[in-house]
C-alpha positions, 0 to 999 in steps of 0.5 A: 249568427256565428257566435255572440260577440258583444260590443264595448257599449253593449257589455258596459250597459249589461254590467251596469244593469246586472253587475259583474261577472255576468253570463250573457246568452244570445237566443238567436245563436242558440236556436240556430245551433238547435236547428243545425243539429235537428237537421243533421241526419236525413232520416225519419227515425232521427231523434236528436237530444241535448246533453244538459250537463253542458248548461241546464239553465231552465230558460235555455232548456225551454228554448231547446225544447221549443226547437224540437230536441229531446234531452238526456239527464245524468242525475235526478237534479237534471231530471227536475230541471228538465221537467221544470222546462217542460220536457215529458218523462219519455223525452228524457234519456237517463244515462249515468254511472255508479248509480245508487239504488235510490237514484236508479229508482228515481230515474225509473219513475221520472225519466224515460229509457235508462242507460246502464253503465256496467254489467253489475248495474244492469244486474241490480236494475233487473233485480229492482225492475224485473221484466223492464226495458233498458239500455246499456252504455258500450265502450267502443274501445276508442275515444276522442277529445280535446283533453284526457279528462274528457275522452270517454272511450277506451281506457276510461271508467265508462261503459261496457267493452264490446268483448264483455257484452256477451255476459249481458245476455245472461243478465237479460235472461235472469231478470227477463229484461229487454235490451232496447238501446245501445249507447256510446260516447267517445269524448268531448270537443272533437273537430275531426269526425273520424273517431266518432264515425268509427265508433258509430260503425262499431255500434251498428255492428254490435246492435246486430247481436241483440234482436230487441235493440231498436235505439242507437245513441251515438253520443255527442262531443261535437266541438266548436272552434275556441281558437280559430281552428277549422270548424267541424264540417257538420254537413259532411258528418251528417252525410257520412253518418247517414250513409253508414246507417243506411248501409247497415240497415240494408245489410241487416234488414233492421231499422233503428231509432237514431239519436245523438246528444250534443251539448257544447255544440248547441250552447257554447257559442251562444254566450260570452262571460263578462267581467271587470278588471280589478287590479293590474300589477307586474311581478317577476317580469309578468304583467297580471291582469286581475279580474273578478272571474275566478275559476269558481266562475269559469273552471275550464281553463284550470281543469282542462287547460282550455283557452277561450278568446278574451276581448279587452273592452278598452279605448286604448289602441296600444297592445300589452301582454297579460296573464289574466287571472281571477280573484281566488286564493289559488296560484292556479287561478289563471284564465290565460297566459301571454294574452295580447289585449289592448292596454287595460285600466282598472274598471275596464271590462273583459269578455270571454268567448264561447262561454255557454258550455261548461261555464255556469254549470261547473261554477261553485261558491269556492272561497265564498265567491258568489255565482254570477247572474245569467242574462238572455238577449232576444230580439234586441231585449235583455232579461234576467234568467238566473239571479246572482247568488247572494250572501244569504244564499251562502248561509241559508243552507240548513 
């Protein structure tokens, strides 16, 4: 299955049963994407892992674990969710920036390899855990992504630049640390693999400077088409990356455990976000389609200027141009402008494609609006995998 597209009757039945708005996931799509990633590289030393920040629903994490992927974590909370889903500590790579001492201790005790984001973090880690193994995040000096906010290589806050890595040797010696892993991540949602492969080549060369390094993590960022773009050629990426690794290993005589960590690619296309039209009005020549999907439910359009295809579940055969907006007290609460949809009526439903990544995981209760429920479709059945937030949840915080 390419991606989840719900029919009008399906959408209406799910909303009747679970309420609006509603995140809906298709298990078949999720498993297919896991298998594509799992077979990306023809290497015995390949260990794919899922970047849980894209979506950390525990029931989805269980499926991802069943499909044979490991996982990464960027906070103690993600570790708790992942352990609840059945991942063992040694299946969790912990990679976070600006860690406090308390967080560092927690990650050391409850996760597997710790990836440090700076020289000072490595020094602090060595003070706390003399003689331990560790990894370092490398900034390869180049980046890629669909928006400046998601480019993580180059002039960003992430990682240690290659020219500064020479200082790590002194820290390793000072604390008897063993550097066993190098990690990088160029950015999110690339559909052209050029920069990803350039960064991989840089990491392979840097690894030769450190004799104890045995794990290379090339990061994630594998994109999906949101608006009809040409799909990332995963087979080509796999072949080219395999060739790069094989060539490097032949020259150096060293073999590495290879990791990549996609998030979006695995979950995005498995989901649609359903909502209800609550108002229609025209103002200053613009027709606004008001819905119950505010940016507290789907933040990406506001934060990243991202566009998700929207389906209008209407019986009308006529088309209308709408600015689709949410129900928050913010003029920027806009899902899409100039959106061509069937003529809609109050009470009709809309469906937003590719909502599985950075949808619910970035949701909030801003304006006192409740987070939606999440439902999983599997073999023709549906089941609740996260209950809708309640008014009681808003006040029972002490």
